[in-house]
C-alpha positions as CSV (number, residue, x, y, z in Angstrom):
1,X,129.5,84.4,107.8
2,X,129.5,88.1,106.5
3,X,132.4,90.3,107.3
4,X,132.4,94.1,106.9
5,X,134.5,95.1,103.9
6,X,134.2,98.9,104.0
7,X,132.0,102.0,105.1
8,X,131.0,103.5,101.8
9,X,128.7,106.4,103.3
10,X,129.2,107.8,106.7
11,X,126.7,110.1,108.6
12,X,127.9,113.4,106.7
13,X,127.8,111.6,103.3
14,X,124.4,110.3,104.0
15,X,123.3,114.0,104.9
16,X,124.7,115.4,101.8
17,X,123.4,112.8,99.4
18,X,119.7,113.4,100.9
19,X,120.3,117.1,100.7
20,X,121.2,116.7,97.0
21,X,118.3,114.4,96.3
22,X,116.0,116.9,98.0
23,X,117.2,119.8,95.7
24,X,117.0,117.4,92.6
25,X,113.3,116.6,93.5
26,X,112.3,120.3,93.7
27,X,114.0,121.0,90.6
28,X,112.6,118.1,88.5
29,X,109.1,119.0,89.7
30,X,109.5,122.8,89.7
31,X,108.7,123.0,93.3
32,X,106.8,120.5,95.4
33,X,103.1,121.4,94.6
34,X,101.2,118.2,94.1
35,X,104.0,115.9,95.4
36,X,103.9,113.2,98.0
37,X,106.8,111.4,99.3
38,X,106.1,107.7,100.3
39,X,108.7,105.6,102.1
40,X,108.9,101.9,101.6
41,X,109.0,100.0,105.1
42,X,111.4,100.0,106.9
43,X,114.4,102.2,106.2
44,X,112.7,103.9,103.2
45,X,110.1,105.7,105.8
46,X,113.0,107.2,107.6
47,X,114.6,108.5,104.5
48,X,111.4,109.8,103.3
49,X,111.0,111.8,106.4
50,X,114.4,113.2,106.2
51,X,114.0,114.3,102.6
52,X,110.6,115.9,103.5
53,X,112.5,117.8,106.3
54,X,115.1,119.0,103.8
55,X,112.5,120.0,101.3
56,X,110.6,122.0,103.9
57,X,113.9,123.9,105.0
58,X,114.6,124.5,101.2
59,X,111.1,125.5,100.2
60,X,109.5,126.6,103.3
61,X,106.5,124.3,102.8
62,X,105.7,121.0,104.2
63,X,105.4,118.0,101.9
64,X,103.0,115.1,102.6
65,X,104.8,111.8,103.6
66,X,103.2,108.4,103.6
67,X,104.4,104.8,104.6
68,X,104.1,101.8,102.3
69,X,104.1,98.2,103.4
70,X,104.7,95.9,100.5
71,X,104.8,92.7,102.4
72,X,101.8,91.1,100.7
73,X,103.0,92.3,97.2
74,X,106.5,90.5,97.3
75,X,107.0,87.9,94.8
76,X,109.2,85.9,97.3
77,X,106.6,85.9,100.1
78,X,106.3,82.1,100.1
79,X,110.0,81.5,100.4
80,X,110.3,84.2,103.1
81,X,107.3,83.1,105.3
82,X,107.2,79.3,104.6
83,X,106.5,78.4,108.3
84,X,104.9,81.5,109.5
85,X,102.4,84.1,108.7
86,X,103.9,87.3,107.0
87,X,104.2,90.2,109.5
88,X,102.1,93.1,107.8
89,X,102.3,96.3,109.5
90,X,100.1,98.2,106.9
91,X,100.4,101.2,104.8
92,X,99.8,104.8,106.1
93,X,99.3,107.5,103.4
94,X,97.1,110.2,104.8
95,X,97.0,112.3,101.6
96,X,95.1,111.1,98.5
97,X,97.6,110.1,96.0
98,X,95.3,110.4,93.0
99,X,96.6,112.7,90.5
100,X,99.6,113.5,92.5
101,X,103.3,113.1,91.9
102,X,104.5,110.3,94.1
103,X,108.2,110.2,95.0
104,X,108.8,106.5,96.1
105,X,111.9,106.2,98.6
106,X,113.8,103.2,99.4
107,X,117.2,102.6,100.9
108,X,119.0,100.3,98.3
109,X,118.0,99.5,94.8
110,X,119.1,96.1,93.8
111,X,117.1,93.6,91.7
112,X,114.1,96.0,91.2
113,X,111.7,93.5,92.7
114,X,110.9,95.6,95.9
115,X,110.2,98.6,93.6
116,X,107.9,96.6,91.4
117,X,105.9,95.4,94.6
118,X,105.7,99.0,95.8
119,X,104.3,99.9,92.3
120,X,101.5,97.3,92.7
121,X,100.8,98.4,96.3
122,X,100.6,102.2,95.3
123,X,98.3,101.2,92.4
124,X,95.9,99.6,94.7
125,X,95.7,102.7,96.8
126,X,95.3,105.3,93.9
127,X,96.3,106.5,90.6
128,X,99.1,109.1,90.8
129,X,99.9,111.2,87.8
130,X,103.5,110.1,88.0
131,X,105.8,107.9,90.3
132,X,109.3,108.9,90.7
133,X,111.9,106.7,92.5
134,X,114.6,108.0,95.0
135,X,117.1,105.6,96.6
136,X,120.0,106.2,98.9
137,X,122.2,103.5,97.0
138,X,122.0,101.9,93.6
139,X,124.1,98.8,93.8
140,X,123.2,97.4,90.2
141,X,122.3,93.7,89.4
142,X,118.8,94.6,88.1
143,X,116.4,91.7,87.3
144,X,113.5,93.9,86.3
145,X,113.6,97.0,84.0
146,X,113.7,99.5,87.0
147,X,115.7,102.8,87.2
148,X,115.8,105.4,89.9
149,X,115.2,109.0,89.1
150,X,117.4,110.1,92.1
151,X,120.3,108.3,93.5
152,X,122.5,109.3,96.5
153,X,125.4,107.0,95.5
154,X,126.0,104.3,92.9
155,X,128.0,101.6,94.5
156,X,128.8,98.8,91.9
157,X,128.9,95.5,93.8
158,X,129.4,91.8,93.2
159,X,126.6,89.4,93.8
160,X,128.5,87.9,96.8
161,X,128.6,91.2,98.5
162,X,125.8,92.8,100.6
163,X,125.0,96.5,101.1
164,X,123.9,97.3,104.7
165,X,122.3,100.7,105.3
166,X,122.0,101.6,109.2
167,X,120.1,104.7,110.3
168,X,119.9,106.2,113.7
169,X,116.1,105.6,114.0
170,X,116.4,101.9,113.9
171,X,120.2,101.2,114.1
172,X,121.6,103.9,116.4
173,X,124.0,104.9,113.7
174,X,124.1,106.4,110.2
175,X,126.2,104.6,107.7
176,X,126.2,102.4,104.6
177,X,128.6,99.4,104.5
178,X,129.5,96.8,102.2
179,X,129.8,93.2,103.7
180,X,131.4,90.3,102.1
181,X,130.9,86.4,102.5
C-alpha cells in the first residue's frame, strides 16, 4: 500500500518549470529552427505540447510536436505483458526527423530504460542530427548512462519511494507527489 508522503510540485511550480525548460531549449538551440519536440507516451506527450505552446509564446513560431510509443522497445515487455498482448498505440510524428534536432520529453527520469527504448524507437523512424532530453522530474537511481539536458526539478528519492506525476489532461490535476511504501 502506497501512501502520499508529499506534494513536491503544484500547478504553479509545474508551469514555472516548463517555462524555464522552454527558455533553456531556445537558448541551447539558438532558436527553434530545425527542432522537433517528441513526447513519450503517455504524460510526455502532454508535457511536449505544453512546451511547444510556451516556445510559440516566446518565439512567435510554432514548433513541430510528435508522439512516440515505446511499448515494443521496452526491455521489460515480457514481465509487463506475460498473460496479454502489449497495448500499442503507435507513434505519430508528422515532421521528418532526419537531420533535425529532436527534443525528447518525458515526465520522470529514473533508471534510464525508458529513454533507451525511446532512442531505439526514434532511430527506427529516422536519423536526427541530435537528440536532447527534457524531463519534468529527475529522481536519480540510474541503471544506464543517461542524463537529461533539461530538468524541471531534481528530486532525490529512495528506491522505496515512487514519484507520481498527475497532469490535467489525464488526471484532472497538475501536481507531482512522492509516495512511500
